[in-house]
Structures are given as structure tokens and as C-alpha cells.
A tleap script that builds the chain and sets N, CA, C and O, in Angstrom:
source leaprc.protein.ff14SB
mol = sequence {
  NMET PRO GLU TYR TYR ARG VAL VAL LYS SER
  TYR GLU SER PRO TYR PRO GLN THR ARG MET
  PHE LEU LYS GLY SER ARG VAL LYS VAL ILE
  ARG GLU TYR GLN GLU ASP PRO GLN TRP PRO
  HIE TRP PHE TRP CYS VAL GLY GLN ASP SER
  THR GLU ALA TRP VAL PRO GLY GLN PHE LEU
  GLN VAL ASP GLY ASN TYR GLY ILE LEU ASN
  ARG ASP TYR ASN ALA ILE GLU LEU SER VAL
  GLN VAL GLY GLU ILE LEU ARG VAL LEU ASP
  VAL ILE ASN GLY PHE GLY TRP ALA GLU LYS
  ASN ASP ASP ALA LEU GLY TRP VAL PRO MET
  LYS HIE LEU VAL LEU GLU CASP
}
set mol.1.N position { 48.325 16.389 -19.901 }
set mol.1.CA position { 49.488 15.530 -19.934 }
set mol.1.C position { 49.199 14.256 -19.125 }
set mol.1.O position { 48.745 14.350 -17.985 }
set mol.2.N position { 49.451 13.080 -19.687 }
set mol.2.CA position { 49.193 11.832 -18.960 }
set mol.2.C position { 50.074 11.723 -17.720 }
set mol.2.O position { 51.207 12.205 -17.702 }
set mol.3.N position { 49.543 11.092 -16.701 }
set mol.3.CA position { 50.293 10.835 -15.481 }
set mol.3.C position { 50.217 9.344 -15.187 }
set mol.3.O position { 49.295 8.659 -15.631 }
set mol.4.N position { 51.190 8.852 -14.438 }
set mol.4.CA position { 51.239 7.441 -14.103 }
set mol.4.C position { 50.725 7.225 -12.688 }
set mol.4.O position { 51.062 7.964 -11.762 }
set mol.5.N position { 49.898 6.190 -12.545 }
set mol.5.CA position { 49.287 5.840 -11.270 }
set mol.5.C position { 49.515 4.362 -10.976 }
set mol.5.O position { 49.576 3.537 -11.887 }
set mol.6.N position { 49.641 4.045 -9.697 }
set mol.6.CA position { 49.751 2.659 -9.232 }
set mol.6.C position { 48.403 2.241 -8.663 }
set mol.6.O position { 47.750 3.005 -7.952 }
set mol.7.N position { 47.997 1.022 -8.984 }
set mol.7.CA position { 46.744 0.473 -8.462 }
set mol.7.C position { 46.982 0.045 -7.014 }
set mol.7.O position { 47.880 -0.753 -6.745 }
set mol.8.N position { 46.180 0.572 -6.076 }
set mol.8.CA position { 46.309 0.227 -4.657 }
set mol.8.C position { 45.137 -0.616 -4.176 }
set mol.8.O position { 45.172 -1.149 -3.066 }
set mol.9.N position { 44.107 -0.742 -4.994 }
set mol.9.CA position { 42.966 -1.604 -4.679 }
set mol.9.C position { 42.472 -2.197 -5.996 }
set mol.9.O position { 42.157 -1.467 -6.936 }
set mol.10.N position { 42.407 -3.531 -6.054 }
set mol.10.CA position { 41.964 -4.202 -7.278 }
set mol.10.C position { 40.543 -3.787 -7.631 }
set mol.10.O position { 39.744 -3.431 -6.764 }
set mol.11.N position { 40.250 -3.843 -8.918 }
set mol.11.CA position { 38.919 -3.484 -9.423 }
set mol.11.C position { 38.554 -4.463 -10.527 }
set mol.11.O position { 39.303 -4.636 -11.489 }
set mol.12.N position { 37.400 -5.101 -10.385 }
set mol.12.CA position { 36.883 -6.015 -11.404 }
set mol.12.C position { 35.789 -5.288 -12.175 }
set mol.12.O position { 34.760 -4.908 -11.615 }
set mol.13.N position { 36.026 -5.104 -13.451 }
set mol.13.CA position { 35.102 -4.342 -14.283 }
set mol.13.C position { 33.769 -5.045 -14.460 }
set mol.13.O position { 33.728 -6.211 -14.852 }
set mol.14.N position { 32.672 -4.341 -14.170 }
set mol.14.CA position { 31.357 -4.895 -14.495 }
set mol.14.C position { 31.007 -4.677 -15.967 }
set mol.14.O position { 30.022 -5.229 -16.458 }
set mol.15.N position { 31.810 -3.873 -16.674 }
set mol.15.CA position { 31.560 -3.530 -18.078 }
set mol.15.C position { 32.850 -3.673 -18.886 }
set mol.15.O position { 33.418 -2.672 -19.325 }
set mol.16.N position { 33.326 -4.930 -19.091 }
set mol.16.CA position { 34.604 -5.136 -19.776 }
set mol.16.C position { 34.529 -5.073 -21.303 }
set mol.16.O position { 35.565 -5.124 -21.966 }
set mol.17.N position { 33.341 -4.966 -21.864 }
set mol.17.CA position { 33.184 -4.923 -23.314 }
set mol.17.C position { 33.016 -3.485 -23.794 }
set mol.17.O position { 32.476 -2.636 -23.084 }
set mol.18.N position { 33.488 -3.228 -25.012 }
set mol.18.CA position { 33.320 -1.915 -25.619 }
set mol.18.C position { 31.831 -1.605 -25.753 }
set mol.18.O position { 31.051 -2.435 -26.221 }
set mol.19.N position { 31.457 -0.423 -25.345 }
set mol.19.CA position { 30.089 0.088 -25.496 }
set mol.19.C position { 30.213 1.505 -26.018 }
set mol.19.O position { 30.423 2.449 -25.257 }
set mol.20.N position { 30.080 1.636 -27.321 }
set mol.20.CA position { 30.325 2.927 -27.975 }
set mol.20.C position { 29.042 3.715 -28.185 }
set mol.20.O position { 27.997 3.179 -28.554 }
set mol.21.N position { 29.169 5.004 -27.934 }
set mol.21.CA position { 28.164 5.981 -28.321 }
set mol.21.C position { 28.899 7.005 -29.180 }
set mol.21.O position { 29.920 7.546 -28.755 }
set mol.22.N position { 28.406 7.270 -30.349 }
set mol.22.CA position { 29.076 8.205 -31.246 }
set mol.22.C position { 28.528 9.617 -31.091 }
set mol.22.O position { 27.362 9.811 -30.748 }
set mol.23.N position { 29.373 10.580 -31.344 }
set mol.23.CA position { 28.969 11.984 -31.293 }
set mol.23.C position { 27.714 12.166 -32.150 }
set mol.23.O position { 27.639 11.694 -33.285 }
set mol.24.N position { 26.729 12.866 -31.570 }
set mol.24.CA position { 25.477 13.114 -32.264 }
set mol.24.C position { 24.413 12.063 -32.013 }
set mol.24.O position { 23.258 12.246 -32.397 }
set mol.25.N position { 24.795 10.950 -31.364 }
set mol.25.CA position { 23.818 9.895 -31.069 }
set mol.25.C position { 22.791 10.386 -30.048 }
set mol.25.O position { 23.113 11.131 -29.123 }
set mol.26.N position { 21.566 9.955 -30.242 }
set mol.26.CA position { 20.493 10.270 -29.291 }
set mol.26.C position { 20.334 9.082 -28.361 }
set mol.26.O position { 20.262 7.938 -28.810 }
set mol.27.N position { 20.279 9.355 -27.062 }
set mol.27.CA position { 20.126 8.310 -26.050 }
set mol.27.C position { 18.982 8.660 -25.113 }
set mol.27.O position { 18.645 9.828 -24.920 }
set mol.28.N position { 18.395 7.625 -24.541 }
set mol.28.CA position { 17.395 7.831 -23.495 }
set mol.28.C position { 18.127 7.851 -22.162 }
set mol.28.O position { 18.893 6.936 -21.858 }
set mol.29.N position { 17.897 8.885 -21.369 }
set mol.29.CA position { 18.537 9.029 -20.059 }
set mol.29.C position { 17.604 8.408 -19.019 }
set mol.29.O position { 16.494 8.891 -18.798 }
set mol.30.N position { 18.072 7.333 -18.387 }
set mol.30.CA position { 17.249 6.574 -17.450 }
set mol.30.C position { 17.336 7.136 -16.034 }
set mol.30.O position { 16.317 7.401 -15.396 }
set mol.31.N position { 18.577 7.318 -15.545 }
set mol.31.CA position { 18.743 7.837 -14.177 }
set mol.31.C position { 20.160 8.317 -13.970 }
set mol.31.O position { 21.070 7.962 -14.719 }
set mol.32.N position { 20.337 9.138 -12.934 }
set mol.32.CA position { 21.662 9.611 -12.543 }
set mol.32.C position { 22.186 8.724 -11.417 }
set mol.32.O position { 21.437 8.360 -10.511 }
set mol.33.N position { 23.465 8.377 -11.474 }
set mol.33.CA position { 24.101 7.554 -10.444 }
set mol.33.C position { 24.232 8.364 -9.165 }
set mol.33.O position { 24.731 9.489 -9.188 }
set mol.34.N position { 23.782 7.792 -8.035 }
set mol.34.CA position { 23.847 8.528 -6.770 }
set mol.34.C position { 24.352 7.679 -5.617 }
set mol.34.O position { 24.315 8.117 -4.467 }
set mol.35.N position { 24.825 6.469 -5.904 }
set mol.35.CA position { 25.232 5.561 -4.835 }
set mol.35.C position { 26.587 5.896 -4.220 }
set mol.35.O position { 26.862 5.458 -3.103 }
set mol.36.N position { 27.437 6.647 -4.895 }
set mol.36.CA position { 28.760 6.979 -4.378 }
set mol.36.C position { 29.045 8.452 -4.685 }
set mol.36.O position { 29.128 8.831 -5.853 }
set mol.37.N position { 29.197 9.285 -3.649 }
set mol.37.CA position { 29.426 10.718 -3.882 }
set mol.37.C position { 30.753 11.008 -4.595 }
set mol.37.O position { 30.939 12.116 -5.100 }
set mol.38.N position { 31.682 10.038 -4.650 }
set mol.38.CA position { 32.937 10.246 -5.371 }
set mol.38.C position { 32.761 10.052 -6.876 }
set mol.38.O position { 33.680 10.320 -7.649 }
set mol.39.N position { 31.575 9.583 -7.295 }
set mol.39.CA position { 31.294 9.348 -8.713 }
set mol.39.C position { 30.078 10.161 -9.137 }
set mol.39.O position { 29.057 9.583 -9.510 }
set mol.40.N position { 30.162 11.478 -9.090 }
set mol.40.CA position { 29.007 12.310 -9.442 }
set mol.40.C position { 28.816 12.446 -10.953 }
set mol.40.O position { 29.743 12.236 -11.736 }
set mol.41.N position { 27.619 12.795 -11.332 }
set mol.41.CA position { 27.309 13.260 -12.690 }
set mol.41.C position { 27.474 12.185 -13.771 }
set mol.41.O position { 27.902 12.478 -14.888 }
set mol.42.N position { 27.126 10.919 -13.421 }
set mol.42.CA position { 27.078 9.831 -14.394 }
set mol.42.C position { 25.618 9.488 -14.635 }
set mol.42.O position { 24.819 9.467 -13.699 }
set mol.43.N position { 25.268 9.220 -15.879 }
set mol.43.CA position { 23.883 8.922 -16.247 }
set mol.43.C position { 23.800 7.578 -16.972 }
set mol.43.O position { 24.567 7.310 -17.896 }
set mol.44.N position { 22.847 6.732 -16.534 }
set mol.44.CA position { 22.604 5.467 -17.221 }
set mol.44.C position { 21.784 5.790 -18.464 }
set mol.44.O position { 20.688 6.342 -18.379 }
set mol.45.N position { 22.340 5.434 -19.623 }
set mol.45.CA position { 21.715 5.779 -20.898 }
set mol.45.C position { 21.521 4.537 -21.759 }
set mol.45.O position { 22.271 3.565 -21.662 }
set mol.46.N position { 20.494 4.596 -22.603 }
set mol.46.CA position { 20.209 3.530 -23.552 }
set mol.46.C position { 20.209 4.151 -24.943 }
set mol.46.O position { 19.469 5.096 -25.217 }
set mol.47.N position { 21.061 3.598 -25.827 }
set mol.47.CA position { 21.152 4.096 -27.190 }
set mol.47.C position { 20.078 3.517 -28.084 }
set mol.47.O position { 19.355 2.603 -27.689 }
set mol.48.N position { 19.977 4.046 -29.280 }
set mol.48.CA position { 18.975 3.598 -30.238 }
set mol.48.C position { 19.209 2.154 -30.665 }
set mol.48.O position { 18.279 1.483 -31.113 }
set mol.49.N position { 20.452 1.666 -30.530 }
set mol.49.CA position { 20.757 0.271 -30.857 }
set mol.49.C position { 20.687 -0.622 -29.615 }
set mol.49.O position { 21.174 -1.752 -29.641 }
set mol.50.N position { 20.085 -0.126 -28.530 }
set mol.50.CA position { 19.915 -0.824 -27.249 }
set mol.50.C position { 21.200 -0.933 -26.428 }
set mol.50.O position { 21.220 -1.631 -25.414 }
set mol.51.N position { 22.272 -0.257 -26.847 }
set mol.51.CA position { 23.487 -0.203 -26.036 }
set mol.51.C position { 23.153 0.538 -24.745 }
set mol.51.O position { 22.533 1.601 -24.776 }
set mol.52.N position { 23.567 -0.031 -23.604 }
set mol.52.CA position { 23.324 0.594 -22.298 }
set mol.52.C position { 24.646 0.828 -21.599 }
set mol.52.O position { 25.532 -0.026 -21.647 }
set mol.53.N position { 24.795 1.974 -20.948 }
set mol.53.CA position { 26.040 2.268 -20.237 }
set mol.53.C position { 25.899 3.543 -19.410 }
set mol.53.O position { 24.984 4.343 -19.605 }
set mol.54.N position { 26.847 3.701 -18.474 }
set mol.54.CA position { 26.984 4.959 -17.746 }
set mol.54.C position { 27.731 5.941 -18.629 }
set mol.54.O position { 28.766 5.608 -19.207 }
set mol.55.N position { 27.204 7.147 -18.732 }
set mol.55.CA position { 27.797 8.192 -19.572 }
set mol.55.C position { 28.026 9.430 -18.707 }
set mol.55.O position { 27.126 9.834 -17.971 }
set mol.56.N position { 29.219 10.046 -18.779 }
set mol.56.CA position { 29.450 11.277 -18.027 }
set mol.56.C position { 28.532 12.393 -18.516 }
set mol.56.O position { 28.339 12.566 -19.719 }
set mol.57.N position { 27.977 13.134 -17.588 }
set mol.57.CA position { 27.086 14.233 -17.934 }
set mol.57.C position { 27.730 15.263 -18.841 }
set mol.57.O position { 27.042 15.908 -19.632 }
set mol.58.N position { 29.049 15.427 -18.739 }
set mol.58.CA position { 29.754 16.391 -19.574 }
set mol.58.C position { 29.694 16.022 -21.054 }
set mol.58.O position { 29.904 16.881 -21.910 }
set mol.59.N position { 29.410 14.759 -21.365 }
set mol.59.CA position { 29.375 14.297 -22.743 }
set mol.59.C position { 27.967 14.338 -23.331 }
set mol.59.O position { 27.756 13.939 -24.477 }
set mol.60.N position { 27.000 14.822 -22.541 }
set mol.60.CA position { 25.596 14.821 -22.945 }
set mol.60.C position { 25.006 16.219 -22.956 }
set mol.60.O position { 25.317 17.049 -22.101 }
set mol.61.N position { 24.168 16.459 -23.918 }
set mol.61.CA position { 23.298 17.632 -23.891 }
set mol.61.C position { 21.915 17.059 -23.607 }
set mol.61.O position { 21.268 16.503 -24.495 }
set mol.62.N position { 21.465 17.201 -22.350 }
set mol.62.CA position { 20.230 16.568 -21.897 }
set mol.62.C position { 19.049 17.507 -22.080 }
set mol.62.O position { 19.113 18.697 -21.770 }
set mol.63.N position { 17.970 16.932 -22.594 }
set mol.63.CA position { 16.698 17.640 -22.740 }
set mol.63.C position { 15.609 16.672 -22.297 }
set mol.63.O position { 15.190 15.796 -23.054 }
set mol.64.N position { 15.156 16.847 -21.049 }
set mol.64.CA position { 14.152 15.934 -20.508 }
set mol.64.C position { 14.742 14.552 -20.286 }
set mol.64.O position { 15.757 14.400 -19.606 }
set mol.65.N position { 14.093 13.536 -20.870 }
set mol.65.CA position { 14.545 12.152 -20.708 }
set mol.65.C position { 15.487 11.699 -21.810 }
set mol.65.O position { 15.797 10.511 -21.910 }
set mol.66.N position { 15.943 12.624 -22.635 }
set mol.66.CA position { 16.820 12.263 -23.754 }
set mol.66.C position { 18.063 13.128 -23.745 }
set mol.66.O position { 18.081 14.220 -23.177 }
set mol.67.N position { 19.101 12.615 -24.387 }
set mol.67.CA position { 20.340 13.363 -24.503 }
set mol.67.C position { 20.986 13.103 -25.848 }
set mol.67.O position { 20.723 12.099 -26.510 }
set mol.68.N position { 21.835 14.036 -26.228 }
set mol.68.CA position { 22.624 13.919 -27.456 }
set mol.68.C position { 24.092 13.933 -27.042 }
set mol.68.O position { 24.514 14.810 -26.288 }
set mol.69.N position { 24.875 12.966 -27.529 }
set mol.69.CA position { 26.298 12.909 -27.226 }
set mol.69.C position { 27.023 14.034 -27.953 }
set mol.69.O position { 26.843 14.225 -29.156 }
set mol.70.N position { 27.848 14.781 -27.208 }
set mol.70.CA position { 28.611 15.872 -27.821 }
set mol.70.C position { 30.030 15.436 -28.202 }
set mol.70.O position { 30.839 16.256 -28.638 }
set mol.71.N position { 30.328 14.146 -28.037 }
set mol.71.CA position { 31.603 13.562 -28.452 }
set mol.71.C position { 31.459 12.052 -28.474 }
set mol.71.O position { 30.524 11.510 -27.886 }
set mol.72.N position { 32.375 11.368 -29.146 }
set mol.72.CA position { 32.401 9.915 -29.108 }
set mol.72.C position { 32.723 9.475 -27.682 }
set mol.72.O position { 33.469 10.146 -26.969 }
set mol.73.N position { 32.153 8.337 -27.274 }
set mol.73.CA position { 32.370 7.851 -25.915 }
set mol.73.C position { 32.363 6.332 -25.889 }
set mol.73.O position { 31.450 5.698 -26.419 }
set mol.74.N position { 33.380 5.752 -25.274 }
set mol.74.CA position { 33.477 4.319 -25.070 }
set mol.74.C position { 33.355 4.053 -23.578 }
set mol.74.O position { 34.144 4.573 -22.789 }
set mol.75.N position { 32.375 3.248 -23.182 }
set mol.75.CA position { 32.097 3.002 -21.770 }
set mol.75.C position { 32.850 1.813 -21.188 }
set mol.75.O position { 32.541 1.381 -20.078 }
set mol.76.N position { 33.825 1.277 -21.904 }
set mol.76.CA position { 34.562 0.117 -21.404 }
set mol.76.C position { 35.303 0.467 -20.119 }
set mol.76.O position { 35.856 1.558 -19.987 }
set mol.77.N position { 35.307 -0.478 -19.164 }
set mol.77.CA position { 36.055 -0.317 -17.927 }
set mol.77.C position { 37.137 -1.383 -17.870 }
set mol.77.O position { 36.977 -2.475 -18.414 }
set mol.78.N position { 38.244 -1.055 -17.203 }
set mol.78.CA position { 39.355 -1.990 -17.056 }
set mol.78.C position { 39.293 -2.709 -15.721 }
set mol.78.O position { 38.957 -2.112 -14.699 }
set mol.79.N position { 39.619 -3.994 -15.734 }
set mol.79.CA position { 39.895 -4.722 -14.496 }
set mol.79.C position { 41.376 -4.522 -14.202 }
set mol.79.O position { 42.211 -4.653 -15.096 }
set mol.80.N position { 41.703 -4.207 -12.956 }
set mol.80.CA position { 43.091 -3.933 -12.581 }
set mol.80.C position { 43.424 -4.635 -11.265 }
set mol.80.O position { 42.548 -4.909 -10.444 }
set mol.81.N position { 44.709 -4.916 -11.093 }
set mol.81.CA position { 45.191 -5.602 -9.899 }
set mol.81.C position { 46.173 -4.714 -9.148 }
set mol.81.O position { 46.861 -3.886 -9.745 }
set mol.82.N position { 46.231 -4.897 -7.834 }
set mol.82.CA position { 47.153 -4.136 -6.987 }
set mol.82.C position { 48.569 -4.250 -7.550 }
set mol.82.O position { 49.035 -5.337 -7.893 }
set mol.83.N position { 49.239 -3.104 -7.637 }
set mol.83.CA position { 50.617 -3.041 -8.091 }
set mol.83.C position { 50.775 -2.674 -9.551 }
set mol.83.O position { 51.856 -2.250 -9.960 }
set mol.84.N position { 49.714 -2.827 -10.361 }
set mol.84.CA position { 49.829 -2.442 -11.769 }
set mol.84.C position { 50.056 -0.937 -11.880 }
set mol.84.O position { 49.587 -0.162 -11.046 }
set mol.85.N position { 50.775 -0.540 -12.914 }
set mol.85.CA position { 51.002 0.867 -13.207 }
set mol.85.C position { 50.172 1.218 -14.443 }
set mol.85.O position { 50.247 0.535 -15.464 }
set mol.86.N position { 49.386 2.282 -14.341 }
set mol.86.CA position { 48.527 2.732 -15.430 }
set mol.86.C position { 48.924 4.133 -15.854 }
set mol.86.O position { 49.370 4.942 -15.041 }
set mol.87.N position { 48.756 4.403 -17.124 }
set mol.87.CA position { 48.927 5.766 -17.630 }
set mol.87.C position { 47.528 6.355 -17.743 }
set mol.87.O position { 46.727 5.897 -18.558 }
set mol.88.N position { 47.224 7.368 -16.932 }
set mol.88.CA position { 45.902 7.993 -16.929 }
set mol.88.C position { 45.928 9.193 -17.864 }
set mol.88.O position { 46.703 10.132 -17.680 }
set mol.89.N position { 45.068 9.142 -18.866 }
set mol.89.CA position { 45.041 10.155 -19.916 }
set mol.89.C position { 44.025 11.257 -19.646 }
set mol.89.O position { 44.176 12.377 -20.134 }
set mol.90.N position { 42.978 10.940 -18.860 }
set mol.90.CA position { 41.917 11.918 -18.574 }
set mol.90.C position { 41.199 11.473 -17.309 }
set mol.90.O position { 41.107 10.277 -17.035 }
set mol.91.N position { 40.694 12.421 -16.541 }
set mol.91.CA position { 39.926 12.109 -15.333 }
set mol.91.C position { 38.600 12.840 -15.413 }
set mol.91.O position { 38.553 14.053 -15.619 }
set mol.92.N position { 37.517 12.081 -15.246 }
set mol.92.CA position { 36.169 12.653 -15.300 }
set mol.92.C position { 35.314 12.004 -14.223 }
set mol.92.O position { 35.174 10.781 -14.184 }
set mol.93.N position { 34.752 12.815 -13.361 }
set mol.93.CA position { 33.767 12.370 -12.368 }
set mol.93.C position { 34.237 11.160 -11.560 }
set mol.93.O position { 33.470 10.223 -11.340 }
set mol.94.N position { 35.490 11.178 -11.121 }
set mol.94.CA position { 36.001 10.120 -10.260 }
set mol.94.C position { 36.539 8.898 -10.984 }
set mol.94.O position { 36.970 7.947 -10.332 }
set mol.95.N position { 36.529 8.893 -12.305 }
set mol.95.CA position { 37.084 7.797 -13.094 }
set mol.95.C position { 38.188 8.328 -13.999 }
set mol.95.O position { 38.112 9.449 -14.502 }
set mol.96.N position { 39.218 7.503 -14.198 }
set mol.96.CA position { 40.294 7.862 -15.099 }
set mol.96.C position { 40.247 7.012 -16.357 }
set mol.96.O position { 40.054 5.798 -16.286 }
set mol.97.N position { 40.423 7.649 -17.511 }
set mol.97.CA position { 40.586 6.930 -18.780 }
set mol.97.C position { 42.043 6.520 -18.807 }
set mol.97.O position { 42.929 7.364 -18.936 }
set mol.98.N position { 42.296 5.217 -18.685 }
set mol.98.CA position { 43.644 4.734 -18.433 }
set mol.98.C position { 44.090 3.710 -19.464 }
set mol.98.O position { 43.285 3.068 -20.137 }
set mol.99.N position { 45.412 3.587 -19.556 }
set mol.99.CA position { 46.031 2.610 -20.443 }
set mol.99.C position { 46.928 1.701 -19.613 }
set mol.99.O position { 47.746 2.169 -18.821 }
set mol.100.N position { 46.761 0.386 -19.806 }
set mol.100.CA position { 47.604 -0.597 -19.134 }
set mol.100.C position { 48.857 -0.859 -19.971 }
set mol.100.O position { 48.952 -0.411 -21.114 }
set mol.101.N position { 49.809 -1.580 -19.401 }
set mol.101.CA position { 51.050 -1.914 -20.111 }
set mol.101.C position { 50.806 -2.715 -21.379 }
set mol.101.O position { 51.620 -2.667 -22.300 }
set mol.102.N position { 49.690 -3.458 -21.447 }
set mol.102.CA position { 49.382 -4.247 -22.645 }
set mol.102.C position { 48.587 -3.433 -23.670 }
set mol.102.O position { 48.043 -3.995 -24.621 }
set mol.103.N position { 48.519 -2.119 -23.480 }
set mol.103.CA position { 47.837 -1.172 -24.369 }
set mol.103.C position { 46.308 -1.191 -24.247 }
set mol.103.O position { 45.631 -0.490 -25.000 }
set mol.104.N position { 45.750 -1.975 -23.320 }
set mol.104.CA position { 44.299 -1.970 -23.090 }
set mol.104.C position { 43.901 -0.619 -22.522 }
set mol.104.O position { 44.581 -0.078 -21.650 }
set mol.105.N position { 42.790 -0.075 -23.024 }
set mol.105.CA position { 42.271 1.212 -22.574 }
set mol.105.C position { 40.904 1.029 -21.924 }
set mol.105.O position { 40.129 0.160 -22.323 }
set mol.106.N position { 40.615 1.854 -20.920 }
set mol.106.CA position { 39.293 1.825 -20.297 }
set mol.106.C position { 39.250 2.705 -19.063 }
set mol.106.O position { 40.248 3.301 -18.659 }
set mol.107.N position { 38.075 2.768 -18.483 }
set mol.107.CA position { 37.846 3.586 -17.290 }
set mol.107.C position { 38.177 2.784 -16.035 }
set mol.107.O position { 37.908 1.585 -15.956 }
set mol.108.N position { 38.769 3.474 -15.049 }
set mol.108.CA position { 39.122 2.881 -13.762 }
set mol.108.C position { 38.769 3.899 -12.678 }
set mol.108.O position { 39.027 5.090 -12.849 }
set mol.109.N position { 38.176 3.443 -11.553 }
set mol.109.CA position { 37.895 4.389 -10.467 }
set mol.109.C position { 39.191 4.977 -9.896 }
set mol.109.O position { 40.112 4.239 -9.545 }
set mol.110.N position { 39.254 6.278 -9.807 }
set mol.110.CA position { 40.454 6.949 -9.301 }
set mol.110.C position { 40.711 6.623 -7.834 }
set mol.110.O position { 41.854 6.690 -7.383 }
set mol.111.N position { 39.668 6.270 -7.080 }
set mol.111.CA position { 39.884 5.950 -5.677 }
set mol.111.C position { 40.633 4.626 -5.499 }
set mol.111.O position { 40.967 4.264 -4.371 }
set mol.112.N position { 40.903 3.902 -6.579 }
set mol.112.CA position { 41.686 2.671 -6.547 }
set mol.112.C position { 43.139 2.908 -6.953 }
set mol.112.O position { 43.923 1.963 -7.039 }
set mol.113.N position { 43.500 4.177 -7.205 }
set mol.113.CA position { 44.822 4.525 -7.718 }
set mol.113.C position { 45.509 5.580 -6.863 }
set mol.113.O position { 44.853 6.384 -6.199 }
set mol.114.N position { 46.850 5.567 -6.888 }
set mol.114.CA position { 47.624 6.658 -6.290 }
set mol.114.C position { 48.651 7.106 -7.325 }
set mol.114.O position { 49.179 6.297 -8.088 }
set mol.115.N position { 48.922 8.395 -7.336 }
set mol.115.CA position { 49.878 8.984 -8.262 }
set mol.115.C position { 51.278 8.445 -7.974 }
set mol.115.O position { 51.720 8.415 -6.825 }
set mol.116.N position { 51.955 8.028 -9.010 }
set mol.116.CA position { 53.334 7.541 -8.887 }
set mol.116.C position { 54.273 8.742 -8.757 }
set mol.116.O position { 54.046 9.786 -9.368 }
set mol.117.N position { 55.313 8.584 -7.967 }
set mol.117.CA position { 56.329 9.642 -7.819 }
set mol.117.C position { 57.231 9.685 -9.013 }
set mol.117.O position { 58.144 10.509 -9.067 }
savepdb mol mol.pdb
quit
């Protein structure tokens, strides 16, 4: 069930464009993200069409340096400002798949949000 969150710290997306990986796509797994312990299990992947993005490990079946997507995945991130209210539809590895009031969808770090009462 979606929940509503208020942005308490602004976030500027480094990945504001859609970056799609389709279910069944084969990707090269470059490295696992380790710079922030609140964002575990993300992998930098390169698709066959040269699309590059962070992909949650739960969406990959990894075999060595390659992985297969087990679902469609859009790596777009949202830029958000303090005070905005977001509807969070899913939370994975410290990021929420969220919707803004203008219907824009994307990933936002959960550590920038607090649950609305």
C-alpha cells in the first residue's frame, strides 16, 4: 500500500533521464555500490545498448560478471525539494519508488524523507 512522505532534505538527481532495462535483458555487472551503508545491494550495470545505471540486486540474476533482469526496471531518479509530499509506492535498498504531485515517477533516497502522519 502506498504511503505519503514529506521531503526533509532536498535531493538533486544525478540520473534524471529514463534508463530502462527490460525483463530478460542481459547486462554486464561492473561493481557493487559500497559508499553508503544505507544503500546496500545496488550494482552498476551496462546494457547491450550501452545504457548504464544502478540496478537493485533483487532485480538481477547474477552469474559472474553478467546478470539477467528478472523484471522491467527504470533507473530514473527524482529531484525533490524540502516540503514536497511524495507518494512512495515501493522501497528497495534505501530508495523509494515515488510519485510527485505532477505525476513524475522515480527513485528518491529514503533518508531524505519522513513518513507523513
